[in-house]
C-alpha positions as a Markdown table, in Angstrom:
| # | Residue | x | y | z |
|---|---|---|---|---|
| 1 | Met | -33.4 | 21.8 | -103.8 |
| 2 | Gly | -29.9 | 22.7 | -104.7 |
| 3 | Tyr | -26.3 | 22.2 | -103.7 |
| 4 | Ile | -23.5 | 24.3 | -102.3 |
| 5 | Cys | -20.0 | 23.3 | -103.3 |
| 6 | Ser | -16.8 | 24.3 | -101.7 |
| 7 | Lys | -13.2 | 22.9 | -101.6 |
| 8 | Ser | -14.0 | 20.3 | -98.9 |
| 9 | Tyr | -17.7 | 19.6 | -98.7 |
| 10 | Leu | -21.0 | 19.5 | -100.6 |
| 11 | Leu | -24.2 | 20.9 | -99.1 |
| 12 | Arg | -27.8 | 20.8 | -100.3 |
| 13 | Leu | -29.8 | 23.9 | -99.3 |
| 14 | Ser | -33.5 | 24.9 | -99.4 |
| 15 | Asn | -35.0 | 28.1 | -98.0 |
| 16 | Asp | -38.5 | 29.1 | -97.0 |
| 17 | Met | -39.3 | 30.3 | -100.5 |
| 18 | Gly | -38.1 | 27.2 | -102.3 |
| 19 | Ser | -35.4 | 29.0 | -104.2 |
| 20 | Gln | -32.4 | 26.9 | -105.1 |
| 21 | Tyr | -28.8 | 28.3 | -104.6 |
| 22 | Tyr | -25.6 | 26.8 | -105.9 |
| 23 | Arg | -22.4 | 28.1 | -104.4 |
| 24 | Asp | -19.1 | 28.3 | -106.2 |
| 25 | Asp | -16.0 | 30.0 | -104.8 |
| 26 | Ala | -17.2 | 33.4 | -106.0 |
| 27 | Met | -20.7 | 33.1 | -107.4 |
| 28 | Phe | -24.3 | 32.0 | -106.5 |
| 29 | Thr | -26.7 | 30.8 | -109.1 |
| 30 | Thr | -30.5 | 31.2 | -108.8 |
| 31 | Gly | -32.4 | 29.5 | -111.7 |
| 32 | Asp | -30.8 | 31.0 | -114.9 |
| 33 | Gln | -29.6 | 34.1 | -113.2 |
| 34 | Ser | -26.2 | 34.7 | -111.7 |
| 35 | Ala | -25.3 | 37.1 | -108.9 |
| 36 | Ser | -22.3 | 38.0 | -106.8 |
| 37 | Phe | -21.7 | 36.0 | -103.6 |
| 38 | Asn | -22.1 | 39.1 | -101.3 |
| 39 | Gln | -25.6 | 39.9 | -102.6 |
| 40 | Phe | -27.0 | 36.8 | -100.8 |
| 41 | Asn | -25.3 | 37.3 | -97.4 |
| 42 | Pro | -23.7 | 33.8 | -97.7 |
| 43 | Trp | -22.8 | 33.5 | -94.0 |
| 44 | Asn | -26.5 | 33.5 | -93.0 |
| 45 | Leu | -27.1 | 29.9 | -94.2 |
| 46 | Pro | -30.6 | 28.4 | -94.0 |
| 47 | Thr | -31.3 | 26.3 | -90.9 |
| 48 | Asn | -32.4 | 23.2 | -92.9 |
| 49 | Thr | -29.0 | 22.5 | -94.3 |
| 50 | Ser | -28.1 | 18.8 | -94.7 |
| 51 | Leu | -24.6 | 17.3 | -95.3 |
| 52 | Val | -24.7 | 15.2 | -98.5 |
| 53 | Gln | -21.0 | 14.3 | -98.9 |
| 54 | Ser | -17.6 | 15.1 | -97.5 |
| 55 | Phe | -14.3 | 14.6 | -99.4 |
| 56 | Pro | -10.8 | 15.9 | -99.1 |
| 57 | Ser | -9.5 | 18.4 | -101.5 |
| 58 | Lys | -7.0 | 17.2 | -104.1 |
| 59 | Val | -3.5 | 18.6 | -103.7 |
| 60 | Val | -1.8 | 19.2 | -107.0 |
| 61 | Lys | 2.0 | 19.4 | -106.7 |
| 62 | Ala | 3.9 | 21.7 | -108.9 |
| 63 | Pro | 6.0 | 20.0 | -111.6 |
| 64 | Gly | 9.5 | 19.4 | -110.5 |
| 65 | Ser | 8.7 | 19.8 | -106.8 |
| 66 | Val | 9.4 | 16.1 | -106.1 |
| 67 | Lys | 12.8 | 14.6 | -106.7 |
| 68 | Lys | 12.7 | 11.4 | -108.7 |
| 69 | Arg | 14.2 | 8.5 | -106.7 |
| 70 | His | 17.6 | 7.5 | -108.1 |
| 71 | Ser | 18.2 | 3.8 | -108.4 |
| 72 | Val | 21.3 | 2.6 | -106.6 |
| 73 | Asp | 20.9 | -1.1 | -107.0 |
| 74 | Gly | 24.2 | -2.8 | -107.8 |
| 75 | Lys | 26.1 | 0.5 | -108.1 |
| 76 | Thr | 29.2 | 1.7 | -106.4 |
| 77 | Pro | 29.3 | 5.2 | -104.8 |
| 78 | Ala | 31.7 | 6.3 | -107.6 |
| 79 | Gln | 29.1 | 5.3 | -110.3 |
| 80 | Ile | 26.3 | 7.1 | -108.4 |
| 81 | Ile | 28.4 | 10.3 | -108.1 |
| 82 | Asn | 29.2 | 10.2 | -111.9 |
| 83 | Glu | 25.5 | 9.8 | -112.7 |
| 84 | Leu | 24.2 | 12.5 | -110.4 |
| 85 | Phe | 26.9 | 15.2 | -110.9 |
| 86 | Lys | 28.7 | 16.4 | -114.0 |
| 87 | Gly | 32.3 | 17.5 | -114.1 |
| 88 | Thr | 33.6 | 15.6 | -111.1 |
| 89 | Ser | 37.4 | 15.2 | -110.7 |
| 90 | Asp | 39.8 | 13.4 | -108.4 |
| 91 | Glu | 43.4 | 13.8 | -107.4 |
| 92 | Tyr | 45.7 | 11.4 | -105.5 |
| 93 | Asp | 48.7 | 11.8 | -103.2 |
| 94 | Asn | 50.9 | 8.8 | -102.2 |
| 95 | Asp | 53.7 | 8.7 | -99.6 |
| 96 | Gly | 54.6 | 5.1 | -100.4 |
| 97 | Thr | 52.2 | 3.6 | -97.9 |
| 98 | Met | 48.9 | 5.4 | -97.9 |
| 99 | Phe | 46.8 | 7.1 | -100.6 |
| 100 | Lys | 44.9 | 10.4 | -100.2 |
| 101 | Cys | 42.0 | 11.0 | -102.5 |
| 102 | Ser | 40.8 | 14.6 | -103.1 |
| 103 | Leu | 37.4 | 14.4 | -104.8 |
| 104 | Thr | 35.8 | 17.5 | -106.3 |
| 105 | Val | 32.0 | 17.3 | -106.6 |
| 106 | Asp | 29.6 | 20.3 | -107.3 |
| 107 | Gly | 32.3 | 22.8 | -106.3 |
| 108 | Gln | 33.1 | 21.0 | -103.0 |
| 109 | Val | 36.2 | 19.0 | -102.2 |
| 110 | Phe | 36.1 | 15.8 | -100.1 |
| 111 | His | 39.2 | 14.1 | -98.7 |
| 112 | Ala | 39.7 | 10.4 | -97.7 |
| 113 | Ile | 42.8 | 8.4 | -96.8 |
| 114 | Ser | 43.2 | 4.6 | -97.2 |
| 115 | Ser | 45.8 | 1.9 | -98.1 |
| 116 | Ser | 44.7 | 1.8 | -101.7 |
| 117 | Lys | 43.5 | 4.3 | -104.3 |
| 118 | Lys | 40.2 | 2.3 | -104.8 |
| 119 | Asn | 39.3 | 2.4 | -101.1 |
| 120 | Ala | 40.3 | 6.1 | -100.8 |
| 121 | Lys | 38.0 | 7.1 | -103.7 |
| 122 | His | 35.2 | 4.9 | -102.3 |
| 123 | Glu | 35.3 | 6.7 | -98.9 |
| 124 | Ala | 35.5 | 10.1 | -100.6 |
| 125 | Cys | 32.5 | 9.3 | -102.7 |
| 126 | Leu | 30.6 | 8.2 | -99.6 |
| 127 | Leu | 31.4 | 11.5 | -97.9 |
| 128 | Ala | 30.2 | 13.4 | -100.9 |
| 129 | Leu | 26.9 | 11.5 | -101.0 |
| 130 | Gln | 26.4 | 12.1 | -97.3 |
| 131 | Ser | 26.9 | 15.8 | -97.7 |
| 132 | Leu | 25.1 | 16.4 | -101.0 |
| 133 | Arg | 22.5 | 13.6 | -101.3 |
| 134 | Pro | 22.0 | 12.2 | -97.8 |
| 135 | Glu | 18.9 | 10.2 | -98.8 |
| 136 | Ile | 20.9 | 8.2 | -101.3 |
| 137 | Ala | 23.9 | 7.9 | -98.9 |
| 138 | Ala | 21.6 | 6.2 | -96.4 |
| 139 | Glu | 20.6 | 3.6 | -98.9 |
| 140 | Val | 24.2 | 3.0 | -100.2 |
| 141 | Ser | 26.1 | 2.8 | -96.9 |
| 142 | Gly | 23.3 | 1.9 | -94.5 |
| 143 | Cys | 24.0 | 4.8 | -92.2 |
| 144 | Asp | 21.3 | 6.8 | -90.4 |
| 145 | Val | 21.9 | 10.3 | -91.9 |
| 146 | Asn | 18.9 | 11.9 | -90.3 |
| 147 | Asn | 19.3 | 10.4 | -86.9 |
| 148 | Lys | 15.5 | 9.7 | -86.9 |
| 149 | Ser | 14.7 | 7.2 | -89.6 |
| 150 | Val | 16.6 | 5.6 | -92.5 |
| 151 | Leu | 15.7 | 7.1 | -95.9 |
| 152 | Gly | 16.1 | 5.4 | -99.3 |
| 153 | Arg | 14.2 | 2.2 | -99.8 |
| 154 | Phe | 12.4 | 2.6 | -96.4 |
| 155 | Gly | 10.9 | 5.9 | -97.4 |
| 156 | Pro | 10.9 | 9.4 | -95.7 |
| 157 | Pro | 10.6 | 9.9 | -91.9 |
| 158 | Pro | 7.0 | 10.0 | -90.4 |
| 159 | Val | 5.0 | 13.2 | -90.8 |
| 160 | Gly | 5.9 | 15.7 | -88.1 |
| 161 | Thr | 9.4 | 14.2 | -87.4 |
| 162 | Pro | 11.9 | 17.1 | -87.3 |
| 163 | Asn | 14.6 | 16.8 | -89.9 |
| 164 | Val | 17.7 | 17.0 | -87.6 |
| 165 | Pro | 20.9 | 16.5 | -89.5 |
| 166 | Thr | 23.4 | 14.1 | -88.0 |
| 167 | Lys | 26.7 | 15.7 | -87.0 |
| 168 | Lys | 29.3 | 14.0 | -89.2 |
| 169 | Arg | 32.0 | 12.4 | -87.2 |
| 170 | Lys | 35.5 | 13.0 | -88.7 |
| 171 | Val | 37.4 | 9.7 | -88.9 |
| 172 | Asp | 40.4 | 10.0 | -86.6 |
| 173 | Ser | 43.7 | 8.4 | -87.9 |
| 174 | Met | 44.2 | 7.1 | -84.3 |
| 175 | Asp | 41.0 | 5.0 | -84.6 |
| 176 | Cys | 41.9 | 3.3 | -87.9 |
| 177 | Ser | 45.7 | 2.7 | -87.7 |
| 178 | Ser | 47.2 | -0.6 | -86.6 |
| 179 | Ser | 50.8 | 0.3 | -86.7 |
| 180 | Leu | 53.0 | 3.3 | -85.8 |
| 181 | Lys | 54.2 | 3.6 | -89.4 |
| 182 | Glu | 50.7 | 3.6 | -90.8 |
| 183 | Leu | 49.7 | 6.2 | -88.3 |
| 184 | Leu | 52.7 | 8.4 | -89.2 |
| 185 | Ser | 51.8 | 8.1 | -92.9 |
| 186 | Lys | 48.2 | 9.1 | -92.4 |
| 187 | Leu | 49.0 | 12.1 | -90.2 |
| 188 | Cys | 51.6 | 13.3 | -92.7 |
| 189 | Leu | 49.1 | 13.0 | -95.6 |
| 190 | Glu | 46.4 | 14.9 | -93.5 |
| 191 | Ser | 48.8 | 17.7 | -92.7 |
| 192 | Asn | 50.7 | 17.7 | -96.1 |
| 193 | Lys | 54.0 | 16.9 | -94.4 |
| 194 | Lys | 56.7 | 14.9 | -96.2 |
| 195 | Tyr | 59.1 | 12.6 | -94.4 |
| 196 | Lys | 61.9 | 10.2 | -95.3 |
| 197 | Ile | 63.4 | 7.3 | -93.5 |
| 198 | Asp | 67.0 | 6.1 | -94.2 |
| 199 | Ser | 68.7 | 3.2 | -92.5 |
| 200 | Thr | 72.3 | 2.3 | -92.4 |
| 201 | Asp | 74.0 | -0.9 | -91.2 |
| 202 | Val | 76.7 | 0.2 | -88.7 |
| 203 | Thr | 77.6 | -3.3 | -87.4 |
| 204 | Gln | 81.2 | -3.5 | -86.4 |
| 205 | Ser | 83.1 | -6.6 | -87.6 |
| 206 | Gly | 84.3 | -8.8 | -84.7 |
| 207 | Gly | 81.6 | -7.6 | -82.3 |
| 208 | Asp | 80.0 | -9.8 | -79.7 |
| 209 | Ser | 76.4 | -9.1 | -80.8 |
| 210 | Lys | 74.8 | -11.6 | -83.2 |
| 211 | Leu | 72.3 | -8.9 | -84.3 |
| 212 | Arg | 73.1 | -6.2 | -86.8 |
| 213 | Gln | 73.5 | -2.7 | -85.5 |
| 214 | Leu | 71.1 | -0.5 | -87.5 |
| 215 | Ser | 71.1 | 3.3 | -87.5 |
| 216 | Ala | 67.8 | 4.9 | -88.6 |
| 217 | Val | 67.2 | 8.6 | -89.5 |
| 218 | Leu | 63.8 | 10.1 | -90.0 |
| 219 | Thr | 63.8 | 13.5 | -91.7 |
| 220 | Phe | 61.2 | 16.2 | -92.2 |
| 221 | Ala | 63.0 | 18.4 | -94.7 |
| 222 | Glu | 60.5 | 21.3 | -94.9 |
| 223 | Glu | 60.3 | 21.6 | -91.1 |
| 224 | Gly | 64.0 | 21.1 | -90.6 |
| 225 | Lys | 63.6 | 18.3 | -88.1 |
| 226 | Met | 65.5 | 15.0 | -87.9 |
| 227 | Phe | 65.3 | 12.0 | -85.6 |
| 228 | Ser | 67.9 | 9.3 | -85.3 |
| 229 | His | 68.5 | 6.1 | -83.3 |
| 230 | Thr | 70.8 | 3.2 | -83.4 |
| 231 | Ala | 69.7 | -0.2 | -82.1 |
| 232 | Glu | 70.1 | -4.0 | -82.5 |
| 233 | Gly | 67.8 | -5.5 | -85.1 |
| 234 | Ala | 66.3 | -4.1 | -88.3 |
| 235 | Ser | 63.0 | -2.9 | -86.9 |
| 236 | Val | 63.8 | -1.5 | -83.5 |
| 237 | Ala | 65.7 | 1.6 | -84.7 |
| 238 | Ile | 63.0 | 2.5 | -87.3 |
| 239 | Thr | 60.2 | 2.1 | -84.7 |
| 240 | Met | 62.2 | 4.3 | -82.3 |
| 241 | Val | 62.5 | 7.2 | -84.7 |
| 242 | Ile | 58.9 | 7.0 | -85.6 |
| 243 | Arg | 57.9 | 7.1 | -81.9 |
| 244 | Gln | 60.1 | 10.2 | -81.5 |
| 245 | Ala | 58.5 | 11.9 | -84.5 |
| 246 | Leu | 54.9 | 11.1 | -83.4 |
| 247 | Lys | 55.6 | 12.6 | -80.0 |
| 248 | Glu | 57.5 | 15.7 | -81.0 |
| 249 | Val | 55.9 | 16.6 | -84.4 |
| 250 | Phe | 52.3 | 15.5 | -83.8 |
| 251 | Lys | 52.2 | 15.8 | -80.0 |
| 252 | Leu | 51.0 | 12.2 | -79.3 |
| 253 | Ser | 51.2 | 10.8 | -75.8 |
| 254 | Glu | 52.6 | 7.5 | -74.7 |
| 255 | Glu | 49.0 | 6.3 | -74.2 |
| 256 | Asp | 48.1 | 7.2 | -77.8 |
| 257 | Ile | 51.1 | 5.1 | -79.1 |
| 258 | Ile | 50.3 | 2.1 | -76.9 |
| 259 | Lys | 46.6 | 2.3 | -78.1 |
| 260 | Val | 47.8 | 1.9 | -81.8 |
| 261 | Ile | 50.3 | -0.9 | -81.0 |
| 262 | Lys | 47.6 | -2.7 | -79.0 |
| 263 | Arg | 45.2 | -2.6 | -81.9 |
| 264 | Gly | 47.7 | -4.2 | -84.2 |
| 265 | Gln | 48.5 | -7.0 | -81.8 |
| 266 | Leu | 45.1 | -7.9 | -80.5 |
| 267 | Lys | 44.5 | -10.9 | -82.9 |
| 268 | Lys | 47.9 | -12.4 | -82.0 |
| 269 | Leu | 47.3 | -12.0 | -78.2 |
| 270 | His | 44.0 | -13.7 | -78.2 |
| 271 | Asn | 45.1 | -17.2 | -77.3 |
| 272 | Met | 48.4 | -16.4 | -75.5 |
| 273 | Gln | 49.4 | -16.9 | -71.9 |
| 274 | Ser | 49.7 | -13.7 | -69.9 |
| 275 | Phe | 53.5 | -13.5 | -69.8 |
| 276 | Ser | 53.8 | -14.3 | -73.6 |
| 277 | Ala | 51.3 | -11.5 | -74.3 |
| 278 | Leu | 53.1 | -9.1 | -72.1 |
| 279 | His | 56.4 | -10.0 | -73.8 |
| 280 | Met | 54.9 | -9.3 | -77.3 |
| 281 | Met | 53.4 | -6.0 | -76.2 |
| 282 | Cys | 56.7 | -4.9 | -74.7 |
| 283 | Ser | 58.7 | -6.0 | -77.8 |
| 284 | Ser | 56.3 | -4.0 | -80.0 |
| 285 | Ser | 56.4 | -1.0 | -77.6 |
| 286 | Leu | 60.2 | -1.2 | -77.1 |
| 287 | Tyr | 59.8 | -1.8 | -73.4 |
| 288 | Lys | 62.3 | -3.9 | -71.5 |
| 289 | Ile | 61.1 | -6.4 | -68.8 |
| 290 | Thr | 63.0 | -7.3 | -65.6 |
| 291 | Val | 61.7 | -10.2 | -63.6 |
| 292 | Asn | 62.4 | -10.7 | -59.8 |
| 293 | Phe | 60.9 | -13.2 | -57.3 |
| 294 | Glu | 60.4 | -12.9 | -53.5 |
| 295 | Asp | 60.2 | -16.1 | -51.4 |
| 296 | Val | 57.5 | -15.9 | -48.7 |
| 297 | Val | 58.0 | -18.6 | -46.0 |
| 298 | Glu | 54.9 | -19.3 | -43.8 |
| 299 | Gly | 55.7 | -22.2 | -41.5 |
| 300 | Lys | 56.5 | -25.2 | -43.6 |
| 301 | Asn | 55.0 | -23.7 | -46.7 |
| 302 | Thr | 56.8 | -21.4 | -49.2 |
| 303 | Ser | 55.0 | -19.2 | -51.7 |
| 304 | Phe | 56.4 | -16.8 | -54.3 |
| 305 | Val | 55.7 | -13.2 | -55.3 |
| 306 | Cys | 56.8 | -12.0 | -58.7 |
| 307 | Tyr | 57.9 | -8.4 | -59.3 |
| 308 | Leu | 58.0 | -7.0 | -62.9 |
| 309 | Thr | 59.8 | -3.8 | -63.9 |
| 310 | Leu | 59.0 | -2.4 | -67.3 |
| 311 | Thr | 61.4 | 0.2 | -68.7 |
| 312 | Ser | 60.0 | 2.5 | -71.4 |
| 313 | Pro | 62.2 | 3.7 | -74.4 |
| 314 | Glu | 62.6 | 7.0 | -72.5 |
| 315 | Gly | 64.0 | 5.2 | -69.5 |
| 316 | Val | 60.9 | 5.4 | -67.2 |
| 317 | Asp | 60.5 | 2.4 | -64.9 |
| 318 | Ile | 57.0 | 1.0 | -64.1 |
| 319 | Glu | 56.8 | -1.6 | -61.4 |
| 320 | Thr | 54.1 | -4.1 | -60.8 |
| 321 | Lys | 53.7 | -7.2 | -58.7 |
| 322 | Gly | 51.4 | -10.2 | -58.5 |
| 323 | Pro | 49.8 | -12.1 | -55.7 |
| 324 | Lys | 51.4 | -14.9 | -53.7 |
| 325 | Cys | 51.4 | -18.2 | -55.6 |
| 326 | Lys | 52.6 | -21.7 | -54.9 |
| 327 | Ser | 55.1 | -21.8 | -57.8 |
| 328 | Lys | 57.3 | -19.2 | -59.6 |
| 329 | Ser | 55.7 | -19.9 | -63.0 |
| 330 | Glu | 52.2 | -19.2 | -61.6 |
| 331 | Ala | 53.5 | -16.1 | -59.9 |
| 332 | Lys | 55.0 | -14.8 | -63.1 |
| 333 | Glu | 51.8 | -15.4 | -65.0 |
| 334 | Arg | 49.7 | -13.6 | -62.4 |
| 335 | Ala | 52.1 | -10.7 | -62.3 |
| 336 | Ala | 52.1 | -10.4 | -66.1 |
| 337 | Ala | 48.2 | -10.3 | -66.0 |
| 338 | Val | 48.5 | -7.4 | -63.6 |
| 339 | Ala | 51.0 | -5.6 | -65.8 |
| 340 | Leu | 48.8 | -6.1 | -68.9 |
| 341 | Val | 45.9 | -4.3 | -67.2 |
| 342 | His | 47.9 | -1.6 | -65.4 |
| 343 | Ile | 50.2 | -0.6 | -68.3 |
| 344 | Phe | 48.5 | -1.7 | -71.5 |
| 345 | Gln | 44.8 | -1.8 | -70.4 |
| 346 | Leu | 44.5 | -5.4 | -71.6 |
| 347 | His | 42.1 | -7.6 | -69.7 |
| 348 | Arg | 42.4 | -11.4 | -70.0 |
């Protein structure tokens, strides 16, 4: 009796003459003699073949074909970048409010903007890892870079899962700004524009107003554009010129501006009554409020309807009214709730 060996199975063969055959990939052996595989017509195997053992072939991977897992435990993205890549460099730009980090890694430049240099570099390093080493970025930031399964400490995706890269979402300055000045700074850093704000006290002596008259001027020297406004109070004039610049230079709409203001005021508005919340939103947006009441007499009962008129900085009037109520204070609160929803999309 004998055996036939191949890559995935082992057979024992015997033929009618009792000769023993041993198959290798290219040769048969009979006794002490060797002959070529084709001389024995190997595909006409004897009918009394019995399976002795079945085993998988061993796959030997080429050296260097598998990347060694890089340990990220307790390390910041900046430390990981410095360990993985040589010759990295970073540059910073600051307009007085925000920092822009330009990180060069492996010949590619990654930009990030934040309120501090440390946070800006942290975000830039995360962007570099997501682009160059997504399996490490998944473990550091917890994001699902393959949109199928998380890599890193949880291992690769299941066999047969297509490796579909996730489309990286660009962080919009509108989505992470909580004030108009912060938004202006981020937009200027992104577009490499430089601006300057000057304010001058123009209060006249002997005037009736108790507030200072402030004149604010916002200048884009390279573009040759200038915005100015004079108003009572220190912040109103500056906010007004910033609004003008955002609309004219960066083409933002009134809805965009209100969205940023609302984000900055949400925590303060949480426990406020409706009219107080409306007053704060109007003050931040430079809207003026006019309140009027209508008396509704029904027999012996009198109810009240409140009408609110909000005037935008550009002079546009928006009118809202509330339902009939038994008192003026309740009518004003109900009308303010309607205005918050209709104008500022704020639901109580």
